[in-house]
PADRENMAR-507258 format. One record per residue: x, y, z of N, C-alpha, C in turn. Coordinates in steps of 0.001 Angstrom, whole numbers, padded with zeros to 6 digits, always signed. Layout:
<recs>
XYZXYZXYZ...
</recs>
This chain:
<recs>
-131007+251666+021866-131543+252338+023169-131340+253765+023151-132018+254358+023832-131847+255856+023814-130690+256275+024842-129772+256943+024434-128705+257236+025364-128772+257692+026629-130084+258475+026856-130390+259197+027973-131186+258228+028955-131805+256935+028288-132528+256007+029183-131434+255191+030043-132047+254404+031069-131241+253800+031882-131931+252223+031687-131133+251130+032035-131667+249980+031720-132736+249553+032817-133676+248748+032615-134485+248158+033187-133940+247388+034111-133717+247708+035575-133050+246839+036383-134103+246228+037476-135425+245980+037108-136264+245379+038014-135729+243949+038051-136252+243600+039367-135742+242146+039451-137003+241147+040069-136998+239980+039639-138058+238972+040174-137726+238490+041519-136302+238403+041871-136046+237920+043346-134915+238721+043716-134855+238686+045003-133589+239515+045753-133085+238585+046576-131577+238844+046676-130833+237843+047424-129764+238696+048236-130021+238828+049631-129180+239795+050304-127884+238907+050777-126753+238779+050706-125639+238286+050995-124805+239141+051777-125252+240136+052400-124462+241151+053215-123912+240514+054413-122531+240833+054559-121850+240007+055630-121128+238694+055333-121503+238302+054083-120820+236999+053694-119777+237072+052781-118459+236606+052761-117391+236710+051997-117348+235715+050945-116379+235722+050161-116341+234955+049108-115773+233595+049654-116375+232374+049045-117365+232210+047937-118820+232141+048149-118832+232590+049272-120477+232224+049906-121372+233157+048877-121259+234425+048503-122024+235349+047533-122286+234639+046310-121447+234152+045851-121330+233438+044171-121659+232232+044282-121789+231260+045649-122245+230045+045716-123959+230332+045786-124197+231028+046659-125554+231394+046942-126326+231838+045671-125850+232842+045117-126456+233509+043838-126643+232426+042664-125593+231699+042527-125709+230311+041470-126722+229353+042123-126906+228966+043032-128113+228180+043667-129560+229005+043356-129611+230172+043474-130893+230797+043203-131108+230841+041723-130054+231319+041075-130163+231416+039465-130524+229817+038853-130120+229116+039540-130244+227606+039027-131966+227399+039075-132310+227832+040189-134052+227700+040321-134948+228742+039595-134100+229738+038999-135020+230740+038270-135282+230413+036761-136167+230928+036126-136319+230489+034628-135571+231550+033808-135359+231289+032695-134674+232049+031554-135341+233229+031406-134575+234394+031611-134944+235731+031427-135567+236376+032848-135497+235630+033946-135776+236034+034951-134521+236895+035567-134838+237974+036636-133684+238544+037178-133656+238510+038585-132291+238444+039179-131925+238215+040333-131049+239688+040588-131653+240279+041852-130924+241607+042525-130213+240988+043669-128880+241079+043390-127968+240405+044671-127162+241589+045234-127197+241589+046675-126706+242629+047271-125647+241803+048345-124307+242585+048104-123255+242093+048700-122373+243109+049397-121585+242687+050283-120690+243731+051088-119378+243207+051055-119145+242201+050159-117600+241912+050009-117009+242461+048756-116005+243254+048812-115573+244050+047872-115225+243134+046739-114634+241826+046875-114361+240796+046139-115286+240611+044945-116542+240771+045440-117764+240273+044604-117617+241289+043232-116999+242310+043156-117037+243341+042070-116426+242506+041088-115266+241573+041308-115025+240653+040109-115553+239372+040154-115937+238865+041199-116239+237541+041180-117661+237381+040603-118557+238111+040906-120025+238196+040249-119929+238429+038846-119382+239316+038117-119434+239433+036925-118735+238038+036095-117723+237491+036684-117128+236264+036285-118122+235181+036285-118781+235086+037303-119750+234007+037652-120767+234267+036373-121327+235329+036254-122364+235567+035230-121885+235154+033788-120605+235428+033567-119881+235075+032083-119949+233571+032137-119454+233095+032967-119166+231649+033113-120493+230896+032802-121562+231117+033522-123140+230530+033378-123657+230773+032240-123519+231990+031652-123955+232586+030039-125215+233373+030798-125008+234087+031631-125934+234941+032271-125551+236303+031915-126767+237291+031985-126362+238613+031539-126277+239637+032615-125233+240156+033138-124819+241121+034158-125757+242467+033613-126943+242677+034193-127729+243897+033592-127039+245201+034172-126585+245040+035638-126283+246457+036138-125364+246015+037324-124604+246958+037759-123609+246626+038808-123391+248087+039407-123645+248294+040621-123302+249439+041176-122684+249256+042590-121715+250076+043196-121080+250027+044460-121013+251244+044975-120744+251285+046294-120509+252369+047164-119496+252102+048216-119067+252587+049157-118168+252286+050352-118515+250890+051048-119801+250722+051023-120330+249646+052090-121153+248619+051351-121690+248854+050047-122075+247735+049464-122326+247484+047892-122539+246401+047101-122636+246329+045837-123861+245698+045602-124310+246159+044574-125745+245649+044064-125514+245263+042772-125945+243937+042205-126024+243508+040975-127320+243075+040565-127578+243459+039220-128795+242789+038789-128460+241738+037396-128767+240550+037659-128402+239499+036673-129644+238767+036098-129656+238856+034825-130647+238034+034060-130021+236716+033734-130939+235796+033973-130415+234197+033853-130438+234067+032274-129705+233430+031999-129589+232934+030427-130494+231860+030200-130368+231171+029043-131021+229984+028518-130608+228776+028942-129489+228715+029893-128921+227354+029954-129869+226808+031121-129739+225493+031231-130639+224777+032162-130004+224983+033582
</recs>
């Protein structure tokens, strides 16, 4: 990959979990990812600071790829690519 390029963070589906606290963002993201096809991407928006640890852990446990993770004072945005597990 070109070091000056940015990863493609386009998503097939967006899930806004703003205002929800753990474990709801993880639970809802897992439900959506379960219905998605391998290689499809989910853009997840959260406002729970705990998601910064919880979402990457969920992706690892499920065998999904965390494509990107950004955060500011108000929200966190994750792009997760579904792995090949059923």
